[in-house]
Backbone bond lengths (Angstrom), bond angles and torsions (degrees), N, CA, C in turn:
res aa  C-N    CA-C-N  psi(-1)  N-CA   C-N-CA  omega(-1)  CA-C   N-CA-C  phi
1 M - - - 1.458 - - 1.530 108.88 -
2 P 1.342 117.98 130.76 1.460 119.78 -178.50 1.526 111.88 -71.43
3 C 1.307 114.74 150.85 1.463 120.33 176.03 1.526 108.34 -76.57
4 H 1.305 117.50 124.50 1.464 121.54 -176.22 1.521 112.96 -74.12
5 N 1.315 117.84 -9.78 1.458 120.49 178.46 1.517 112.96 -102.46
6 S 1.324 118.03 5.58 1.462 119.53 -178.20 1.523 110.52 -81.67
7 P 1.337 117.26 143.81 1.471 120.00 178.27 1.525 112.65 -59.04
8 R 1.328 117.31 -32.80 1.465 120.01 -179.81 1.526 110.35 -64.26
9 W 1.339 117.94 -42.01 1.458 121.42 -179.33 1.520 110.70 -66.99
10 L 1.336 117.26 -33.33 1.463 121.83 -177.10 1.528 113.47 -90.86
11 A 1.325 118.29 -2.09 1.464 121.59 -175.12 1.525 112.22 -59.73
12 H 1.330 118.09 -34.00 1.462 120.03 -178.80 1.522 112.62 -68.84
13 L 1.321 118.12 -12.89 1.464 120.62 177.82 1.525 111.96 -80.68
14 A 1.315 116.99 -19.87 1.453 120.64 -173.72 1.520 113.24 -73.53
15 R 1.318 117.32 -38.93 1.462 119.86 -174.39 1.521 108.94 -148.61
16 P 1.329 118.05 130.24 1.468 119.26 178.39 1.524 110.96 -70.52
17 Q 1.317 115.85 150.31 1.456 120.84 177.26 1.517 109.20 -73.27
18 R 1.319 115.71 156.38 1.465 119.63 177.03 1.518 109.45 -64.11
19 G 1.304 115.39 135.81 1.455 120.49 -179.95 1.515 113.83 76.81
20 A 1.340 117.31 8.02 1.461 120.56 -179.39 1.525 110.05 -70.14
21 R 1.313 115.17 150.80 1.462 120.56 178.31 1.520 109.57 -67.08
22 Q 1.304 116.84 135.04 1.457 122.21 178.73 1.527 109.11 -86.66
23 T 1.324 116.40 141.79 1.453 121.79 179.79 1.523 109.05 -118.50
24 E 1.304 116.10 133.18 1.462 120.95 178.40 1.523 109.47 -74.81
25 M 1.326 116.49 137.16 1.455 121.64 177.85 1.521 107.74 -84.25
26 K 1.306 117.29 114.03 1.460 122.03 -176.79 1.527 110.40 -91.42
27 I 1.320 115.97 154.74 1.462 121.57 -177.75 1.528 111.40 -61.44
28 E 1.332 117.70 -33.43 1.464 120.50 179.15 1.521 110.87 -62.72
29 L 1.322 116.46 -40.51 1.462 120.82 178.55 1.522 110.39 -65.23
30 L 1.309 116.69 -43.19 1.463 119.90 178.57 1.526 111.58 -61.87
31 Q 1.327 117.31 -39.77 1.463 120.48 178.73 1.523 111.05 -64.62
32 L 1.340 117.31 -41.13 1.461 120.37 177.49 1.522 111.22 -65.10
33 L 1.318 116.96 -38.29 1.461 120.37 179.68 1.519 111.53 -68.81
34 Y 1.322 117.50 -39.23 1.459 120.36 176.91 1.529 111.22 -65.00
35 A 1.311 116.87 -28.51 1.463 120.81 178.65 1.527 111.45 -75.82
36 N 1.343 117.49 -16.58 1.468 122.85 -179.07 1.530 109.63 -127.47
37 P 1.341 117.91 65.67 1.466 119.75 -174.99 1.529 112.76 -75.42
38 F 1.312 115.07 157.65 1.460 122.18 172.23 1.515 106.82 -120.41
39 S 1.334 116.81 123.89 1.463 119.58 -177.87 1.521 113.08 -115.85
40 G 1.336 118.00 0.85 1.457 120.95 175.60 1.515 115.17 80.85
41 L 1.317 117.54 17.20 1.458 120.13 178.11 1.529 110.01 -68.54
42 P 1.340 117.55 155.99 1.467 120.39 -175.67 1.532 114.55 -57.31
43 H 1.315 118.06 -31.10 1.464 120.18 -177.96 1.533 113.00 -83.47
44 E 1.335 118.03 -6.10 1.462 121.23 -178.65 1.525 110.62 -91.51
45 D 1.315 115.88 142.69 1.461 122.53 179.62 1.526 108.98 -104.11
46 P 1.339 118.51 112.48 1.466 119.64 -177.92 1.523 113.01 -63.62
47 Y 1.329 117.55 -34.67 1.461 120.19 179.51 1.525 111.05 -67.92
48 N 1.324 116.26 -39.19 1.461 120.27 176.85 1.531 110.08 -63.53
49 H 1.322 116.70 -38.96 1.465 120.62 177.88 1.529 110.48 -62.99
50 L 1.335 117.44 -42.57 1.460 120.67 179.12 1.522 111.66 -66.21
51 V 1.328 116.90 -37.60 1.467 120.24 176.71 1.521 109.59 -62.37
52 K 1.333 116.81 -43.80 1.468 120.87 178.51 1.528 110.45 -62.79
53 F 1.337 117.06 -42.13 1.462 121.36 177.22 1.523 110.18 -59.77
54 Y 1.320 116.41 -45.72 1.463 121.16 -179.27 1.531 110.75 -61.69
55 E 1.329 117.14 -40.71 1.468 120.85 178.08 1.531 110.80 -64.81
56 I 1.324 117.21 -42.68 1.468 120.70 179.39 1.519 110.12 -64.23
57 A 1.326 116.46 -47.38 1.461 120.39 -179.75 1.527 110.96 -62.51
58 G 1.324 117.05 -40.90 1.461 120.91 179.28 1.514 112.40 -65.59
59 S 1.326 116.81 -34.46 1.464 119.47 -179.61 1.525 111.69 -69.98
60 L 1.334 116.35 -20.60 1.460 120.40 178.69 1.521 112.30 -97.25
61 G 1.328 116.75 5.13 1.455 120.58 176.10 1.510 115.09 95.85
62 A 1.318 119.06 0.86 1.465 120.89 176.81 1.516 108.86 -78.62
63 T 1.325 115.77 142.12 1.468 119.77 177.52 1.503 110.74 -127.86
């Protein structure tokens, strides 16, 4: 099982592939993201934040 906090696992979040399906950003997703902000403080884990973002986006049907 891949580690969900590894940069390799999260690499596909950085840039969409050519010809990839575009997903509309819905207001519900934005509200969930604003409720879970990342500010870069030393105690915050950026990979954990991206995993949470991916889970939120996936729950709304974004792939």
